[in-house]
PANUTI-306935 format. One line per field, with one value per residue (C-alpha): residue number from 1; x, y, z. Coordinates in Angstrom, 1 decimal, padded with zeros to 4 digits. Layout:
<atoms>
num	[NUM;...]
c1	[X;...]
c2	[Y;...]
c3	[Z;...]
</atoms>
This chain:
<atoms>
num	[1;2;3;4;5;6;7;8;9;10;11;12;13;14;15;16;17;18;19;20;21;22;23;24;25;26;27;28;29;30;31;32;33;34;35;36;37;38;39;40;41;42;43;44;45;46;47;48;49;50;51;52;53;54;55;56;57;58;59;60;61;62;63;64;65;66;67;68;69;70;71;72;73;74;75;76;77;78;79;80;81;82;83;84;85;86;87;88;89;90;91;92;93;94;95;96;97;98;99;100;101;102;103;104;105;106;107;108;109;110;111;112;113;114;115;116;117;118;119;120;121;122;123;124;125;126;127;128;129;130;131;132;133;134;135;136;137;138;139;140;141;142;143;144;145;146;147;148;149;150;151;152;153;154;155;156;157;158;159;160;161;162;163;164;165;166;167;168;169;170;171;172;173;174;175;176;177;178;179;180;181;182;183;184;185;186;187;188;189;190;191;192;193;194;195;196;197;198;199;200;201;202;203;204;205;206;207;208;209;210;211;212;213;214;215;216;217;218;219;220;221;222;223;224;225;226;227;228;229;230;231;232;233;234;235;236;237;238;239;240;241;242;243;244;245;246;247;248;249;250;251;252;253;254;255;256;257;258;259;260;261;262;263;264;265;266;267;268;269;270;271;272;273;274;275;276;277;278;279;280;281;282;283;284;285;286;287;288;289;290;291;292;293;294;295;296;297;298;299;300;301;302;303;304;305;306;307;308;309;310;311;312;313;314;315;316;317;318;319;320;321;322;323;324;325;326;327;328;329;330;331;332;333;334;335;336;337;338;339;340;341;342;343;344;345;346;347;348;349;350;351;352;353;354;355;356;357;358;359;360;361;362;363;364;365;366;367;368;369;370;371;372;373;374;375;376;377;378;379;380;381;382;383;384;385;386;387;388;389;390;391;392;393;394;395;396;397;398;399;400;401;402;403;404;405;406;407;408;409;410;411;412;413;414;415;416;417;418;419;420;421;422;423;424;425;426;427;428;429;430;431;432;433;434;435;436;437;438;439;440;441;442;443;444;445;446;447;448;449;450;451;452;453;454;455;456;457;458;459;460;461;462;463;464;465;466;467;468;469;470;471;472;473;474;475;476;477;478;479;480;481;482;483;484;485;486;487;488;489;490;491;492;493;494;495;496;497;498;499;500;501;502;503;504;505;506;507;508;509;510;511;512;513;514;515;516;517;518;519;520;521;522;523;524;525;526;527;528;529;530;531;532;533;534;535;536;537;538;539;540;541;542;543;544;545;546;547;548;549;550;551;552;553;554;555;556;557;558;559;560;561;562;563;564;565;566;567;568;569;570;571;572;573;574;575;576;577;578;579;580;581;582;583;584;585;586;587;588;589;590;591;592;593;594;595;596;597;598;599;600;601;602;603;604;605;606;607;608;609;610;611;612;613;614;615;616;617]
c1	[032.8;034.5;032.2;032.9;036.7;036.6;033.9;034.1;034.4;031.7;032.5;031.7;034.5;034.4;036.9;036.3;037.0;040.1;041.5;040.9;042.2;045.5;045.7;044.8;047.3;050.0;049.1;049.8;053.1;055.0;053.9;053.2;056.3;058.9;059.7;061.5;063.5;064.3;065.4;068.0;069.4;069.2;068.7;066.4;067.0;064.5;061.9;064.0;064.1;060.3;060.3;062.8;060.6;057.6;059.3;060.3;056.7;055.4;057.3;055.8;052.4;052.2;053.4;051.1;048.1;048.7;048.9;046.0;043.7;044.8;044.3;042.0;042.2;042.5;046.1;046.6;050.3;051.1;048.7;050.3;053.8;053.1;051.6;054.5;057.6;056.4;055.1;058.5;058.9;055.2;055.3;058.3;056.4;053.1;055.0;056.9;053.5;051.6;054.4;055.0;051.4;050.8;054.0;052.9;049.6;051.5;053.7;050.6;049.3;052.5;052.2;048.6;049.7;052.3;049.7;047.4;050.1;050.4;047.1;046.6;049.5;048.9;051.3;051.3;051.3;047.9;046.3;047.7;046.3;042.8;042.6;044.0;041.1;038.6;039.8;039.7;036.0;035.3;037.0;035.2;031.8;032.7;035.0;032.4;032.0;035.7;035.9;033.2;035.1;038.2;036.5;035.1;038.6;040.6;038.3;038.7;042.4;042.9;040.9;043.2;046.4;045.4;044.7;048.2;050.0;048.0;048.8;052.3;053.8;053.8;055.4;058.4;062.0;064.0;067.3;066.2;066.6;070.4;072.6;070.2;072.0;074.5;075.1;075.6;073.8;074.1;072.2;069.4;069.1;069.3;066.6;064.4;064.5;063.8;060.6;059.5;057.0;055.2;054.0;053.1;049.3;049.5;050.1;047.1;044.8;046.1;045.3;041.6;041.3;038.8;036.4;036.6;033.9;035.1;038.7;040.1;039.3;039.0;042.3;044.8;042.6;042.5;046.2;047.3;045.1;046.3;050.1;049.7;047.6;049.6;053.0;052.2;051.0;054.2;056.4;054.4;053.9;057.4;058.9;056.8;057.7;061.4;061.0;058.9;060.6;064.2;066.5;067.6;064.1;062.9;065.5;064.4;060.6;057.9;055.3;056.9;053.7;052.1;055.4;055.2;051.5;052.4;054.9;052.5;049.2;050.0;048.2;045.2;047.4;049.0;045.4;044.1;047.0;046.9;043.4;044.7;047.5;044.9;042.8;045.9;047.0;043.6;043.2;046.5;045.7;042.4;043.7;046.6;044.4;041.8;044.5;047.1;044.6;043.9;047.4;046.7;043.4;045.1;047.9;045.5;043.4;046.6;047.3;050.4;048.6;046.0;042.6;041.0;042.8;040.7;037.3;034.8;032.1;028.5;027.1;029.5;031.4;034.8;037.8;037.5;040.3;042.8;041.8;042.3;045.6;046.7;045.4;047.8;050.7;049.6;049.4;052.4;055.0;053.8;056.4;059.2;061.8;060.4;063.4;063.4;059.7;060.0;063.0;061.3;058.1;060.0;062.2;059.3;057.5;060.6;061.2;057.5;057.8;060.9;059.1;056.1;058.3;060.0;056.7;055.4;058.6;058.3;054.5;054.7;057.7;056.1;053.3;050.5;047.4;045.0;047.0;044.6;045.2;042.7;045.5;049.0;052.2;053.5;057.1;057.5;060.1;062.1;059.8;060.2;064.0;064.5;062.4;064.4;067.8;066.5;065.1;068.3;070.4;068.2;068.5;072.3;072.3;070.2;073.0;073.7;070.8;068.3;070.0;069.8;066.1;065.4;067.3;065.4;062.0;063.1;064.4;061.4;059.0;061.0;060.9;057.1;057.0;059.5;058.3;054.5;053.3;055.5;053.7;050.2;050.5;049.7;049.8;052.1;053.9;054.6;058.3;057.7;056.0;058.9;061.3;059.0;058.8;062.6;063.0;060.3;056.5;055.9;057.0;053.6;050.2;048.0;046.7;047.8;046.0;042.9;043.1;043.6;040.6;038.4;039.7;038.8;035.3;034.7;036.3;034.3;031.1;031.1;028.2;028.6;025.7;025.0;027.5;030.1;029.1;029.5;032.9;034.1;033.2;034.1;036.5;039.7;041.8;045.3;046.3;050.1;050.4;048.8;045.9;042.9;039.3;038.5;041.2;040.2;036.5;037.4;039.3;036.3;033.9;036.0;036.0;032.3;030.3;029.9;028.9;026.2;025.2;025.9;027.9;031.4;030.9;027.5;028.8;031.8;029.7;027.3;030.3;031.6;028.2;027.7;031.1;030.3;027.1;028.9;032.2;032.1;035.3;034.0;037.3;041.0;042.2;038.7;036.0;032.7;031.4;027.9;025.5;022.1;022.0;019.1;017.6;016.5;018.1;021.7;024.1;027.9;030.9;034.5;037.4;040.4;043.6;046.2;049.3;050.3;046.9;044.0;043.3;039.5;039.9;042.1;040.6;041.3;044.4;045.4;042.7;044.1;040.9;037.9;034.6;032.4;028.8;026.5;023.0;019.5;016.7;014.9;018.3;018.2;017.7;020.6;022.6;022.3;023.1;026.3;027.3;026.7;028.9;031.7;031.5;031.9;034.7;036.9;036.5;038.4;041.8;044.7;042.4;044.3;047.7;046.5;044.9;048.2;050.2;047.9;049.7;047.5;043.8;042.6;044.4;042.3;039.1;039.9;040.4;036.8;035.5;037.0;036.3;034.2;030.7;027.1;026.0;022.6;020.1]
c2	[151.5;150.3;147.4;146.7;146.7;144.5;142.2;138.5;135.9;133.2;129.7;127.7;125.3;121.5;118.7;118.1;121.8;121.9;118.7;119.9;123.5;121.9;119.0;121.3;123.8;121.2;119.1;121.5;123.0;121.0;117.9;119.0;121.4;121.0;117.2;118.2;121.1;119.1;116.1;118.3;119.0;115.6;113.0;110.0;110.7;113.6;111.3;111.2;115.1;115.0;112.7;114.9;117.8;115.9;115.0;118.6;119.7;117.3;119.1;122.3;120.7;119.6;123.0;124.9;122.6;123.1;126.9;127.2;125.2;127.5;130.7;130.1;133.4;134.7;134.7;132.4;131.7;135.3;135.8;133.2;134.0;137.6;136.5;134.1;136.0;139.6;142.0;142.6;138.9;138.3;141.0;139.3;136.0;137.7;139.3;136.0;134.0;136.6;136.8;133.0;132.1;134.8;133.7;130.0;131.0;132.9;129.9;127.7;130.2;130.0;126.2;126.4;128.5;126.0;123.2;125.4;126.1;122.3;122.4;126.2;128.4;131.3;133.3;131.5;135.0;135.9;132.7;133.4;136.9;135.8;132.9;135.2;137.7;134.9;133.5;136.9;137.0;133.7;134.6;138.0;136.2;134.0;131.5;128.7;129.2;129.2;126.1;124.3;124.8;123.5;120.2;119.6;120.2;118.1;115.1;115.0;115.6;112.6;110.3;111.3;111.0;107.4;106.5;107.8;105.7;102.5;102.9;104.1;101.5;098.6;100.7;101.9;101.2;100.6;101.3;105.1;105.0;104.5;106.0;107.0;110.1;111.3;114.6;113.5;113.7;117.4;117.9;115.8;118.2;121.4;119.9;119.2;123.0;123.7;121.5;122.5;124.9;121.7;121.3;124.9;124.1;122.8;126.3;127.6;125.9;128.1;131.3;130.4;128.9;131.6;130.3;126.6;124.8;122.9;124.0;121.8;118.6;119.8;121.7;118.9;116.3;117.9;118.9;115.4;113.8;116.1;115.5;111.7;111.5;114.1;112.8;109.3;110.6;112.6;109.5;107.2;109.7;111.2;107.6;106.6;109.7;109.2;105.7;106.7;109.7;109.8;111.8;114.4;115.1;115.2;117.6;120.3;119.8;122.1;119.4;116.3;114.4;115.0;113.7;110.5;110.1;110.4;107.5;105.3;106.0;107.9;111.1;110.3;110.1;113.5;115.0;113.3;114.5;117.9;118.1;116.9;119.4;122.2;121.2;121.2;124.6;126.0;124.6;126.2;129.5;129.6;128.5;130.9;134.0;132.6;132.2;134.8;137.6;136.6;137.6;141.1;141.0;139.8;142.4;145.2;144.2;144.4;147.9;146.7;147.9;150.5;149.8;149.9;146.6;144.7;145.7;142.8;143.3;143.5;141.3;138.4;138.8;138.5;140.7;142.3;144.9;142.3;139.9;142.6;143.5;139.8;139.5;142.1;140.3;137.1;138.6;140.8;138.0;136.2;138.2;137.1;134.3;131.0;129.8;133.0;132.6;129.0;129.8;132.8;131.0;128.0;130.1;132.1;128.8;127.3;130.3;130.4;126.7;127.5;130.4;128.1;125.4;128.2;129.8;126.5;126.2;129.8;129.8;126.5;127.5;130.9;128.9;131.1;129.9;130.7;128.9;125.9;124.2;121.4;119.6;119.2;118.4;114.9;114.5;118.0;119.7;117.2;117.5;121.2;121.1;118.5;120.7;123.9;122.1;120.4;123.6;125.4;122.7;122.8;126.5;126.3;123.9;126.2;128.6;132.4;133.3;131.9;134.1;137.2;136.6;135.8;138.9;141.2;140.0;140.1;143.7;144.9;143.4;144.8;148.3;148.0;147.3;149.9;152.8;152.0;149.5;150.0;153.0;151.5;148.0;147.2;143.9;141.3;138.2;134.9;135.7;138.6;136.3;133.9;136.7;137.8;134.3;134.2;137.8;140.3;139.6;143.3;143.3;141.9;143.4;140.6;141.7;138.5;136.4;138.5;138.1;134.3;134.1;135.9;133.6;130.5;131.8;132.4;129.0;127.0;129.0;130.0;132.3;133.8;133.4;134.8;132.8;134.0;137.6;137.2;135.6;138.5;140.8;138.5;139.4;137.2;136.6;135.3;134.3;134.3;132.8;129.6;130.2;128.5;128.8;131.4;133.8;133.0;133.7;137.1;138.0;136.9;139.0;142.0;141.7;140.7;142.5;145.8;144.1;142.2;145.1;143.3;144.1;142.4;140.7;139.3;137.8;136.3;134.6;133.2;131.7;130.2;128.8;127.2;125.5;124.3;122.7;120.6;120.9;122.7;120.9;118.8;117.2;117.1;120.7;122.2;123.9;125.6;127.6;128.8;130.9;132.5;136.1;138.4;140.8;140.5;140.4;139.7;137.1;137.2;134.9;135.1;133.0;132.3;130.6;129.7;127.9;127.3;125.9;126.9;124.6;124.0;120.9;118.2;116.1;119.0;120.8;122.1;123.6;125.4;126.4;128.0;129.3;131.3;131.6;134.1;135.0;135.9;133.3;133.8;133.0;129.4;128.0;130.0;129.0;125.4;126.2;128.0;124.9;122.8;125.1;124.9;121.1;120.9;123.4;121.8;118.3;119.7;118.1;119.5;122.0;122.0;122.3;125.1;126.9;126.8;127.9;130.8;134.1;136.6;137.3;137.5;134.2;132.6;134.1;132.9;129.4;129.4;131.4;129.0;125.8;123.2;123.2;123.6;127.2;128.0;130.2]
c3	[078.6;081.7;081.9;078.3;078.9;081.8;080.9;081.8;079.1;078.8;079.8;076.6;076.2;077.2;077.0;073.3;072.5;074.8;073.1;069.6;070.2;071.5;069.0;066.1;067.1;067.1;064.1;061.3;060.2;062.9;060.9;057.4;056.8;059.6;059.0;055.7;057.4;060.4;058.4;056.7;060.3;062.0;059.3;060.1;063.8;063.4;064.9;068.1;068.0;067.9;070.9;073.0;072.3;073.6;076.8;077.4;076.5;079.1;081.9;080.8;080.4;084.0;085.4;083.1;084.0;087.7;087.5;085.0;087.3;090.2;088.1;085.2;083.5;080.0;078.9;081.7;081.4;081.3;084.2;086.4;085.5;086.4;089.8;090.4;089.3;089.0;086.4;084.7;084.0;083.3;080.6;079.0;079.0;077.7;074.7;074.0;073.9;071.9;069.3;069.3;068.8;066.2;064.3;064.6;062.9;060.3;059.7;059.3;056.7;054.8;054.9;053.7;050.8;049.9;049.7;047.7;045.2;044.6;042.8;041.9;040.7;043.1;045.5;048.9;050.6;048.8;050.1;053.6;053.7;052.6;055.0;057.9;057.3;057.2;060.6;062.1;061.2;062.7;066.0;066.2;066.1;069.1;070.9;070.9;067.0;066.6;068.8;066.8;063.6;065.3;066.4;062.9;061.3;063.9;063.6;059.8;060.1;062.6;060.2;057.2;059.1;060.3;056.7;055.6;058.5;057.6;053.9;054.3;056.8;054.4;051.7;053.8;052.9;056.0;054.3;054.3;058.0;057.8;058.9;061.6;063.1;060.3;061.9;065.5;068.8;069.1;065.9;067.3;070.3;068.3;066.0;069.2;069.9;066.2;066.2;069.7;068.0;067.0;070.6;071.3;071.1;074.6;076.0;074.0;076.4;079.3;077.3;077.0;080.6;081.6;079.0;080.0;081.8;084.9;084.3;087.2;085.2;081.7;081.3;082.5;080.8;077.5;077.5;078.4;075.9;073.2;074.0;074.1;070.8;068.9;070.2;069.0;065.7;065.2;065.9;063.5;060.7;060.7;060.7;057.8;055.8;056.4;055.1;052.1;050.7;049.4;051.7;049.1;048.3;051.8;053.0;050.7;050.8;052.4;051.7;053.1;054.1;050.7;049.1;051.3;050.5;046.7;047.1;048.9;047.3;044.1;042.9;045.0;048.1;047.4;046.9;050.2;052.3;050.7;052.1;055.5;055.3;054.5;057.6;059.8;058.7;059.1;062.7;063.8;062.2;063.8;067.2;067.0;066.6;069.2;071.9;071.0;071.4;075.0;075.9;074.9;076.8;080.0;079.7;079.1;082.1;084.2;082.9;080.9;077.7;077.1;078.5;075.1;074.1;076.6;075.3;075.1;072.5;073.8;071.0;070.7;074.0;072.2;072.9;069.4;069.7;070.8;068.0;065.4;066.7;066.8;063.2;062.0;063.6;061.9;058.5;058.3;059.0;055.9;054.1;056.5;056.0;057.0;059.0;061.2;061.6;063.0;065.3;066.8;067.5;069.0;071.2;072.6;073.5;075.1;077.3;078.4;079.4;081.4;083.2;083.9;085.5;087.6;088.6;090.0;092.2;093.4;094.1;096.0;098.1;098.8;100.6;099.5;101.4;098.7;096.0;095.4;092.1;091.5;089.5;091.1;089.2;090.1;091.2;092.3;092.1;090.0;087.0;086.9;087.5;084.7;082.4;083.1;082.6;079.5;077.9;078.7;077.0;073.9;073.7;073.9;071.0;068.8;068.3;068.3;066.2;068.8;071.5;069.4;068.7;072.5;073.6;071.1;072.3;076.0;075.6;073.8;076.3;079.1;077.7;077.5;081.2;082.2;080.1;080.2;082.5;085.6;086.8;086.1;087.5;091.1;093.0;094.5;093.2;094.8;094.5;096.9;099.3;099.1;100.0;102.8;104.1;104.4;105.7;106.7;106.4;106.2;102.5;101.4;101.7;101.0;097.5;095.8;098.4;097.8;094.1;094.4;096.7;094.0;091.3;093.5;094.2;090.5;089.4;091.9;091.5;095.1;096.0;099.4;101.9;105.3;107.0;104.6;105.2;108.9;108.6;106.4;109.3;112.1;114.9;114.6;117.7;117.1;120.6;120.9;124.4;126.1;128.4;130.2;129.1;131.7;130.4;126.8;127.4;128.9;125.7;123.6;125.8;125.4;121.6;121.1;123.9;122.1;118.8;120.7;122.8;126.0;129.1;128.9;132.3;131.3;128.0;129.7;132.3;129.7;127.9;131.1;132.1;128.7;129.1;132.6;131.4;128.8;127.0;123.6;122.5;119.6;118.3;118.8;118.9;118.1;120.0;119.0;122.0;121.3;123.4;123.2;124.2;125.1;122.6;119.0;115.6;116.7;115.6;115.6;115.0;116.4;115.1;117.3;116.9;119.6;118.4;122.0;122.8;125.0;128.0;128.0;130.4;131.3;128.6;126.1;127.2;123.7;121.6;118.6;116.7;118.1;116.5;118.9;117.9;119.8;118.8;120.0;120.4;117.1;115.3;116.4;112.9;111.6;114.6;113.5;110.0;111.2;113.2;110.1;108.0;110.5;110.7;106.9;106.7;109.5;107.8;104.8;103.9;106.0;107.9;111.2;109.5;107.2;110.3;112.3;109.2;108.2;108.0;109.9;110.6;106.9;106.0;108.9;107.4;104.0;105.1;106.3;103.3;100.8;102.7;100.9;102.1;100.9;100.7;102.1;100.2]
</atoms>
């Protein structure tokens, strides 16, 4: 059962899947229902509100992409916020995301019910429940199957929305765009917060990061493509709709795009966009269940929820308990007021973006050695600061109800941490490393660095070879003072002699003799002394650092990095392989700077273990 609870999820998602999960999650209620409700708040300037929300989403996108490529794990934004800001804040983020994505799916099912009711007189809640159960079944079968369904629906949706834009633009009445902002600028910003749920699909990618192939390229590429395509689609389609539908009709409509299609294309247009709306709501509902369940999976793995929640089925390799619980949260809110549903989902997503931006700042400033994202946010930290300030401003404009919803969710999540998870969760956060960097290093134990190392190995498919095994067990000398080569080799002999079954004096003399024959300094600040020792079946490696520098000769007065290799004669071939491995590692970007900045012996080992090189069979 333990293996079942902690099983790894299969990496089955490519760029098309990532794009379609994000795009499909955005092109739904945010486009087919919200424009009418948002128009009532901002007037024709609703299109500006969508653009402001897109700019804010972009700041969260680059931060989320950076953290997700460094830590591609299920429920990734919960995962990396926990590792960045601590388990209490991470729990709040996890609950916010789970509730937000589940409510977004419920919102999509409500919208789907409204569209079905255009053609069949049936209660929208009945439609929502039936579809919710259907998508539960799809997600229980497997993530790739759910993603394939998503790709098909998104392609069809984009084609139909393109048709609407082409037919609607010539039929627009520009007089309907005046006055452009009848309720003032403040209403535009408050509406931006209201419609921010429209961009929540971007975060959904982080939650399935563990199941993405080549996450370093696929995640940021898919997220950026989705934001650009969907942002442009929102701008064009909302503008067209405002120009087609009379303001008094649009302000009270739950089917604004279908109404616009009816004006531009008649009954056939209403039917066509009804089909597009159905596809949109279906993609969001599917993506919400797919991604929302991964937050429960991640929280259960950390001990924040009971272990049974993280069970992964043996047949389909899906987290079936988390999916079922998420399904309940998707179906129950179908009977809740629509406005509250939208605000709760938007607020949760806004606060998660704030925490993602803050996490990037904390993690970077903590200078964790094993934090190695394959995508880095441009214009750091200004993008993150701008995002935090912008999100805070939008929240302030959303009013008192927004604060009450936020406070309620936060208090509930914190209670979960305090009364259940606090005693069960172990580990460190980057925030603790940042405090330790400024005060006392004894505050950290290295568990976060070890966890990040394990994630990098899995992300980059690093399979350890013999060289890695030797480095894991190698003696590490962190020399505090400057010294000459003779004194240094004395220290090396003291550390390695017993491991090689040699007298200390004999090993020291072999090292000195090798250095007299020809210098082992192979580059600025780098030396690789290597000697053959008597006996059979022995090989050992020692790593050494000297910030002050070891004087090997007048030509090499300050050597900061030393790899010592010692092995018996029959190990000559491996000796050459080890030299090759070291050469590849030290050629990595910023190796010398990282070596001098590494915090302690294990950090020095990790630099070598995670270095880019070809592994030997």
